[in-house]
C-alpha positions in Angstrom: -47.0 78.5 108.2 -46.2 75.0 110.0 -42.3 74.2 110.2 -40.7 71.0 109.8 -40.2 71.0 113.8 -43.6 71.3 114.5 -44.3 68.1 112.2 -41.6 66.2 113.9 -42.9 67.0 117.1 -46.3 65.6 116.1 -45.1 62.2 115.5 -44.4 61.7 119.0 -48.0 62.1 119.4 -48.9 59.4 116.8 -49.3 56.7 119.6 -52.5 58.3 120.6 -54.0 57.2 117.3 -53.4 53.7 117.8 -49.9 53.5 116.3 -47.0 51.6 117.7 -44.0 53.6 118.8 -41.8 54.9 115.9 -38.7 53.1 117.0 -40.6 49.8 116.2 -41.0 50.8 112.8 -37.1 50.9 112.4 -37.4 47.4 111.4 -39.9 46.0 108.7 -41.5 42.8 109.2 -38.2 40.9 109.3 -38.3 39.4 106.0 -39.2 42.3 103.3 -37.5 45.2 102.8 -40.1 48.0 101.9 -40.8 49.8 98.5 -41.9 53.4 99.0 -44.3 54.6 96.4 -44.7 57.9 98.1 -41.3 59.7 98.5 -40.8 63.2 97.2 -37.8 65.2 95.9 -36.9 68.6 96.0 -34.2 69.4 93.5 -32.5 72.8 93.8 -33.6 74.0 90.4 -37.3 73.2 91.3 -36.9 75.1 94.8 -35.5 77.8 93.0 -38.2 78.1 90.4 -40.9 78.2 93.4 -38.9 80.7 95.1 -39.2 82.9 92.0 -43.0 82.3 91.8 -43.5 83.2 95.5 -43.9 79.9 96.7 -42.0 78.7 99.8 -44.1 75.8 101.1 -47.0 73.6 100.4 -50.2 72.7 102.2 -49.2 75.2 104.9 -45.9 73.5 105.6 -42.5 75.0 104.7 -40.4 73.2 102.3 -38.0 70.6 104.0 -34.3 70.3 103.1 -33.8 67.3 100.7 -31.0 65.6 99.2 -30.4 62.0 97.6 -27.7 61.5 100.3 -30.5 62.2 103.0 -32.8 60.2 101.4 -30.9 57.0 101.2 -30.0 57.3 104.7 -33.5 57.5 105.7 -34.2 54.3 103.5 -31.4 52.6 105.3 -32.5 53.3 108.6 -36.0 52.2 107.9 -35.1 49.2 105.8 -36.6 50.7 102.4 -35.1 49.0 99.5 -36.4 51.6 96.8 -38.0 55.0 96.9 -40.3 56.0 93.9 -39.7 59.9 93.6 -42.1 62.3 92.7 -42.8 66.4 92.8 -45.4 67.1 95.1 -47.7 70.0 95.2 -47.8 72.7 93.7 -46.5 70.9 90.6 -44.8 72.9 88.1 -47.5 74.9 86.4 -47.8 78.5 87.8 -49.6 79.9 84.8 -46.9 80.0 82.0 -47.5 77.0 79.8 -43.9 77.0 78.3 -42.4 77.6 81.6 -44.3 74.5 83.2 -43.2 72.4 80.4 -39.5 73.5 80.6 -39.7 72.8 84.6 -41.1 69.6 84.1 -38.6 68.4 81.6 -35.7 69.6 83.7 -37.1 67.9 87.0 -37.8 64.8 84.8 -34.3 64.8 83.6 -33.0 65.1 87.0 -34.8 62.3 88.3 -33.7 60.0 85.3 -30.1 60.7 86.2 -30.9 59.8 89.8 -32.3 56.5 88.8 -29.6 55.7 86.4 -27.0 56.3 89.1 -29.1 54.6 91.9 -31.3 52.1 89.8 -31.7 50.0 93.1 -32.4 52.9 95.7 -34.7 55.2 93.3 -37.6 55.2 91.0 -39.4 58.1 89.8 -42.9 59.3 88.5 -42.7 62.0 85.8 -44.1 65.3 86.6 -46.4 66.8 83.9 -47.1 70.7 83.2 -50.7 70.3 83.7 -53.2 71.4 83.1 -51.5 72.2 80.1 -52.7 69.0 78.1 -50.9 69.2 74.9 -47.7 69.7 76.8 -48.3 66.9 79.3 -48.9 64.3 76.5 -45.5 65.2 75.1 -43.7 65.2 78.5 -45.4 61.9 79.5 -44.3 60.4 76.1 -40.8 61.6 76.6 -40.6 60.6 80.3 -42.0 56.9 79.8 -40.6 56.0 76.4 -37.1 58.1 76.4 -36.2 58.5 80.1 -38.1 55.1 81.0 -39.5 56.7 84.2 -41.7 54.5 86.3 -45.0 56.3 85.8 -46.5 59.7 86.3 -47.6 62.0 89.2 -50.9 63.9 88.9 -52.4 66.5 91.2 -55.9 66.1 92.5 -56.5 69.4 90.8 -54.8 72.0 89.1 -54.0 75.8 89.1 -56.9 76.6 87.0 -59.5 75.2 89.4 -60.1 72.1 87.1 -59.8 68.5 88.7 -58.4 65.1 87.6 -61.2 63.5 85.9 -62.1 66.5 83.8 -63.1 65.4 80.1 -60.7 67.8 78.9 -57.9 65.6 80.0 -59.1 62.5 78.0 -56.3 62.7 75.5 -53.7 62.4 78.3 -55.7 59.5 79.8 -56.0 57.9 76.4 -52.3 57.9 76.4 -51.6 56.7 79.7 -54.2 53.9 79.1 -52.5 52.8 76.0 -49.4 52.1 78.1 -51.0 50.7 81.3 -49.2 53.7 82.8 -49.2 53.8 86.6 -50.4 57.2 87.7 -49.7 58.4 91.3 -52.4 60.8 92.5 -51.1 63.6 95.1 -53.4 65.8 96.6 -53.1 69.8 96.4 -54.6 72.8 98.0 -57.5 73.5 95.6 -58.2 77.1 94.3 -61.4 77.0 96.0 -59.9 76.2 99.5 -61.6 78.3 102.2 -58.5 80.6 102.6 -58.5 83.0 105.6 -61.8 81.8 106.6 -59.8 79.0 108.1 -56.4 78.9 109.8 -56.0 75.1 109.8 -52.9 74.0 108.0 -54.5 72.7 104.5 -52.5 69.5 104.7 -54.4 68.4 107.5 -57.8 68.7 106.0 -57.9 70.0 102.2 -55.4 67.2 100.9 -57.5 64.4 102.0 -60.6 66.0 100.9 -59.1 67.1 97.5 -57.9 63.4 96.9 -61.6 62.3 97.6 -62.9 64.7 95.2 -60.6 63.6 92.5 -61.4 59.9 92.9 -65.1 60.5 92.8 -64.7 62.7 89.5 -62.7 60.1 87.7 -65.5 57.7 88.7 -68.4 60.4 87.9 -67.1 61.5 84.6 -66.5 57.9 83.3 -62.6 58.1 83.3 -62.3 54.8 85.3 -64.8 53.1 83.0 -63.1 54.5 79.7 -59.7 53.9 80.9 -59.3 50.9 82.9 -55.6 50.1 82.4 -54.4 53.2 83.9 -53.1 51.8 87.4 -54.0 54.6 89.8 -52.3 54.9 93.0 -54.1 57.3 95.6 -52.1 58.9 98.3 -52.9 58.8 101.9 -55.3 55.8 102.0 -57.4 57.4 99.3 -58.2 60.3 101.8 -62.0 60.1 102.8 -62.8 57.7 99.9 -63.1 54.6 102.2 -65.2 56.3 104.6 -67.6 57.7 102.1 -67.6 54.9 99.8 -71.2 53.6 100.7 -72.7 57.1 100.6 -71.0 57.5 97.1 -72.7 54.3 96.1 -75.9 55.9 96.5 -75.1 57.9 93.2 -75.2 54.7 91.4 -78.8 55.1 90.3 -78.0 58.7 89.0 -78.4 58.9 85.1 -75.1 60.2 84.9 -73.5 57.2 86.7 -75.5 54.7 84.8 -74.0 56.3 81.5 -70.7 56.7 82.5 -69.9 54.5 85.5 -72.3 51.4 85.0 -70.6 48.9 87.2 -70.8 50.9 90.0 -68.9 53.2 92.5 -67.5 50.4 94.6 -66.3 48.4 91.6 -64.1 51.1 90.3 -63.1 52.1 94.0 -61.9 48.5 94.5 -60.0 48.4 91.3 -57.6 51.5 92.4 -54.7 51.4 94.6 -54.0 53.2 97.9 -50.7 54.0 99.6 -50.3 54.0 103.4 -48.6 57.3 103.9 -49.5 59.2 107.0 -52.3 56.5 107.5 -51.1 54.2 109.9 -53.9 54.2 112.3 -56.4 51.8 113.3 -59.2 54.2 111.9 -57.6 54.9 108.6 -56.7 51.2 107.8 -60.0 49.9 109.2 -61.7 51.8 106.8 -59.4 51.2 103.9 -59.5 47.4 104.7 -63.3 47.3 104.3 -63.1 48.6 101.2 -59.9 46.7 99.4 -57.9 43.9 100.2 -54.0 44.0 101.1 -53.4 43.3 97.4 -54.4 47.0 96.7 -52.5 48.7 99.3 -49.0 50.0 99.0 -46.3 51.4 101.5 -45.7 54.8 101.5 -43.7 57.3 103.7 -44.1 60.8 102.4 -40.6 61.6 103.2 -39.4 64.3 103.3 -42.6 66.2 104.0 -43.2 63.8 106.7 -40.2 63.4 109.0 -38.4 60.1 109.2 -39.8 59.8 112.7 -43.5 60.4 111.4 -43.3 58.0 108.4 -41.5 55.4 110.6 -44.3 55.6 113.2 -47.0 55.3 110.1 -45.2 52.2 109.2 -45.5 50.8 112.6 -49.3 51.3 112.7 -49.3 49.3 109.5 -47.1 46.5 111.0 -49.0 46.5 113.8 -52.5 46.6 112.3 -54.4 43.3 113.5 -56.3 43.1 110.6 -53.0 42.0 108.7 -51.3 38.9 108.6 -47.7 38.2 107.6 -48.7 37.5 103.9 -50.7 40.9 103.8 -47.6 42.7 105.0 -45.4 41.4 102.8 -47.6 42.5 99.8 -47.9 46.0 101.2 -44.3 46.4 102.0 -43.1 45.1 98.5 -45.2 42.6 96.8 -47.9 44.9 95.2 -44.9 47.3 94.2 -43.2 44.7 92.5 -46.1 43.8 90.3 -46.6 47.6 89.4 -42.8 48.0 88.9 -41.3 44.5 87.8 -37.6 45.9 87.6 -37.6 46.3 91.0 -38.0 42.9 92.1 -34.4 42.1 92.7 -34.4 44.6 95.5 -37.4 43.6 97.6 -35.3 41.4 100.2 
């Protein structure tokens, strides 16, 4: 399993991918503090539950240390006004619906308390006990209406092998659509991953591939057409979706697409949001900006799974990307996030 030290050292090599040095990223664009839509938390009760399930890492990476205080220090150093927190992979469902519902509730109440204590510094996406649909609707209702969290986090695929976009999840999609909810989509290692056939850490490959599968499945099965008011935010610049967009558009003539996604693949892709986490290279940003404008791109750090040095280097790549002007960088840093989360407007400068 890859250690945090390995990932930290890897940050030193990011310049080879066209990213400016990490030190330059310790400041934003000089006028805007950032809103980080891709920041994780690892509360002790959650880590203990994972350990009891025999889970000690995610995507081939050991779980990092995390605390609210450390997160705030990182945000202060990198001029991040607010971090929107989320539980990352593997989520909360390890085979038992009731246990998953309880763990989700505990995590969401912990997040809500953090937001109450630090309303300008933290937001939160509610974790749901997916693929337990009934429990997920119940928890989403509680988290959005009672706890007033900022949206929900959904994994790209689930422990039973199902994918986001499966028609079995329509009752949850309908609930989220009625509330114009923000749904932050984070990748996971699918149950169909190659396993021992490949020794590559899954975060390096399977994460971006699984995000891509989920995106196309949402379009292919008509979820994006039927529930247009869900504001989907996809991690890591949409995985491989920007690169594959033209290839996917070849499906538009298929009967399935004409029935369920009649406006064409590119239409739906351009209606989603994408974050910049671990995607600050010329290659990633070049592909993404050929698909969507800056008004659909959000800043994400992926802290603490991406160490501060790595997330800083990624933002430096965004800040130094020749395709972005000052107005574009202002949108990415905070402007687009304020549109999604109006309560954060006061903390953007």
